[in-house]
N, C-alpha and C positions, 0 to 999 in steps of 0.2 A: 379664714376664717378667726372667729370672735376668741380671745383667751380663754379656757376653759375654766380659769383661775385666775386673778390677779390681786397684784397687793390692797387693791381697794378691799377683798374678801374680808368679811367677817368668819374666818375659821374654828371649829369648835372641835379641839379633841380628846376624847372620849375614852376616858383610862392614862390620862398623861404621866401618872402617878407611875404607872406601870411600866416597863424596858423598851416594848416597843412603844409605849406612845409618846414616853419621853427621851425617845430615838426621833419621835417622827417631829417631834415638836421644833429639836435642834435641826435641822433637816431643812424643816419649815424659815425658820427663822436666819439660819444662814444662807438660803435663795431668798431672801429678802422678803418673807413675812411676816409683818409685828405687827398684824389684829388678829392675833389669837385668842382663842378664849377657853377658858381653863375650871372644873372645878373640881373640889376635894369626894371622897365619898360622903364627908361630914357634911358637904352646902347642898349635892345633891346625890342622892341614890340610886341610879339610874333600876334598878328593879321595881320601883315607886315607878305605877304609870304616871297616876297625874303628876308625880309632882317636876316626873321630865317636862310636860306639857304643859304646866307651869314654865319652867325654866323654859324653854323656845320659846315661847313669846313674852321673855319680859328681855331674854340674850338677843334674838331674831336673828339666830350667823347663817348665815350662804354658804354656806359648806362645811360639810361636816367629816370629819374621820372617827369609826369604831375601832379605839382597840381596845376598846375595853376588855376583859373575861377574864372567868374565875379558872384559872390553872395550875395544871401541877405535873411531874412525875404519875410511874407507874405504881407504885403503892401508892400516893394519892389517889389515882384515877379509878383504882382496885376500891381502895379503903369507903369515898364518896362516891360513889355512880350516880347518885339519885343528885345534891348536892349539883354536881358539876352538869349533870343535863339540866334541870331547873333552873340556877341560877343563871347560864349562861341564855337558855330561852324566856328568861323574862327582860333580862338587859336584851338582845335580839332585839323583840318581840317589842320593846318601848321604845329604843330606840330607834329604829330604821321607821319603825308607823308616824309617828311623834313627826321624824326630820321629812315623809315624806308629806302628811298633813296639814304641817306646816310651811310647806313654800322654801322651804330650802333647795336649793338650785343642782348641788354637786352632789356625791353620799358617796365613800372609799370604804368599802367593811373588810376589815381582816382577818384571816380565817389561820386556816393552818395546811399541812399537806399531812395531819393523820388522816384527811378526810376518804384519801387514797384505799381502796382496797389492798388488805393484810398482803397479796399474792399481785400484784399488779404489775403490769410489764417493767422493765425497766430500760432504761432511766422512764419515770411517769410522769405523762404525758394529761393536761388538761381532761380531754375525752376520756379517763378508766375512770373516773368520777359513777358512782354506781353502778357498776360493770360485776363486781365480786363482797364475800362478806370484810365485813371491816374488822381491826388487830382489837378482838374479845379487852385488850388491855387500858384501853384507852374509847371504845368505841363509843362510849356515854357524852364525853366532849366532842369526838366527829360527828354526831349525829345536829350536835346542838349546833355546829359551825355549817355544817351541811345545811340544816334549817335557814341559814342567815345568808348563804347563797343564794340560796334557791327562790328565799324569799325577795331580794332584791331584783333578779333574774325574773320573775314575777311581778316586779312593782313596772321594771323596765317595759313588759313590753304587753301591759295591760295599762297600762298609766302612760308611758315614754318618760317614767322617773331615770333622770341619769342617775343609777348606784351602779359601783362598780366593785371589784369586791380581788384582791391580790392573797395568796397562798402563800405565805412564807416556808421556807423549810428551819428546820432546827434553829434556834436563835441563839446565839450568848454576848456577853456585853455588858457596857454599863446599865445598872438596875438590876442585874438579875439575881433570880431567888434563891441563895447559901443554906438555906433549910439542910442538915441531915439528915430526914427522910422523906420532905414534900418537896424538892429540885427534880430539875431535870437531868439528864446523866452528868454532860459536861461540866456545870457549876455542881452537882454537888463530886466529880474528880477533882475541881481542881480543892476543894476543901478536905475532903479527905488528904491527898494528900498532900498539901501547904502542912494540917497536922502531923503529920507521920514524918515529916521530915523536919517542923520544930519539935516532935520529942526526939530523935534519932531512931524512932522504930525498924528494927527489920525487914519487915514486909509488910504491905496491902494487900485485905482479897477484897476483888471488884464482884458485880453481881454478875452474873451469864457464865456465856464460855468465852465470851469476847472477840465473835466471830460475828455481829450483825454487823451490818454496812449501814452508814451514817451520814451524813451531808451538814455541812454547818455553816449559817450565816452569821457574820460580825451586825449587831443588834444597828448601826449606822450606817450600811450598807443597805437593811432593812430599810429604814430612815430617810437616805438617798433615792428610792426604787419609788415610797406613795410619791415623793415630792416629783418624781419624773411623771407617772401614770396619770396623775391629777394633771399638772401640765401639758401633756401630750396623749393619751390614751381615751378615745372614745369608741365605744365600737359600735361598727352596724350590729340590726335587729338579725341578722343571720350569720352576727360574728362570734367565734372564745366570749363569755362576759362577763372570766374572771383569767385570773392568769396565773403560771406560778412565779416565784425567787426565790434565788437560791444560788448557789455558785457552778453548780450541773457536776460538783464533785464531791466524792467523799468513801471514806476509808472505814476500816475496821474500828469495831471501838476498842480493843485490843491498840491498835497505834495508835490511835486517841489516849491512852491511859499511857501508853507509854510515854504521847508525846508532852502531856501534862505534867507526869512524873520530872522528866527533865526542866519542863518550863517552872516548876517549884524547889526545883533543888533535891527533889528524894530518888539516893542511890541505891532503897533496898530494893526485894525483891517481890514481884508483881502475881497474887494468887489469885482463881478466877472461882466461883462459885457455884457450880453450874447449877444446882439444884435449884436457883434463883433465874427466874423468867428473863430469856433476850430481848421478846419483842417481836417485832415486824425483822426479820431477816435481812433484806434490805430496801432503803426506803430512799433515790436519788429522783432529781422530778427532772424534768426534761425542761429548761428556761430559753429553748428557741425559739418560743415566739416574743420572749420578751426581749431577747436578742434584737430580733430581727426590729424590734420599734426603734431598736436603740439604748437599751441600759444592761450592763454586767455589771456585774458584783468587782470593788478592787480590791477588800484587802485579803492579803491571804492569812492564811491560818495559825500559819507559826505567827506571823507579824500578830492576829487578832489574838491569841494567845497568852503571848508578852503582854500585852496590856492590857489583859483581864486581869492576869495573874497580880499585876502591878497594882491596879486600880481593886482588890477584894485587899490586899493586902491594909495599902490605904487606909479604907474601910474599917479596916480592924485598929489600925492605930489607931486613928480619928476614933471608936469606941471606947479606946480604953483614953484616948485625955479626956474625957467626956467623962466617965468613971473615977 
């Protein structure tokens, strides 16, 4: 069988400045793919359909990875539901349709584990999609991502277009968003505990009860999974058209908070505000299909947390130097 991608391919990574996109670029370069195409938002607004079409006509990529998305945590999703639905639908529709119509040979669409029902059987298999109601706090983002998955499936079914999708679990690592209100749980905890340790606070209060279970994947592992899928995975028409990406291991938010506290050097007490939402009670992915193909995550959470806290602090020091 001919190689699914080669070093000669012109690979466009949409969203290359984001956490996932930048990790995918790093993984592609490590694997010997140096012919990468990128475009900042100032250079290409993916919500502008005609602009996307012009860019593709000019640069003529042969392989595309769609990692661009509007993302955020529970509060951001609750506050801006229309933004999360509209912006993600525009990005996905513009890019995926243009990729297909412009003759691109292979597309990888990056989804999210939030596509699955709130009370899906655990660990969550790919065939759980659309079998129950979504988690209300992020259903807008989830609906957009489900639409992207199904558009890729529809193009493969109707037109034989080579589109595949990966569904990563919760990501963390270089390039994460540490905004005090609009970030995901792990970067939010890193910032909160770091600042508390710096101030010498006696306690930190975290949202919810601490009982929900979550799975976390270092973003560099995701990058490696994307390269692996591009190189090796070609599903048949009757096979699963998207795959979960994760570690297959979860822990409680309380255990996560304790691990982050230790990694940041915080020695005070941790309190829990049960009036705040917990979100989905458990979200652990079944990663057996990707494992059967030959890929598994390699970065343990303890090592990933240590590296991520160090990178976060290095970033703060660089900001201080620039100021």
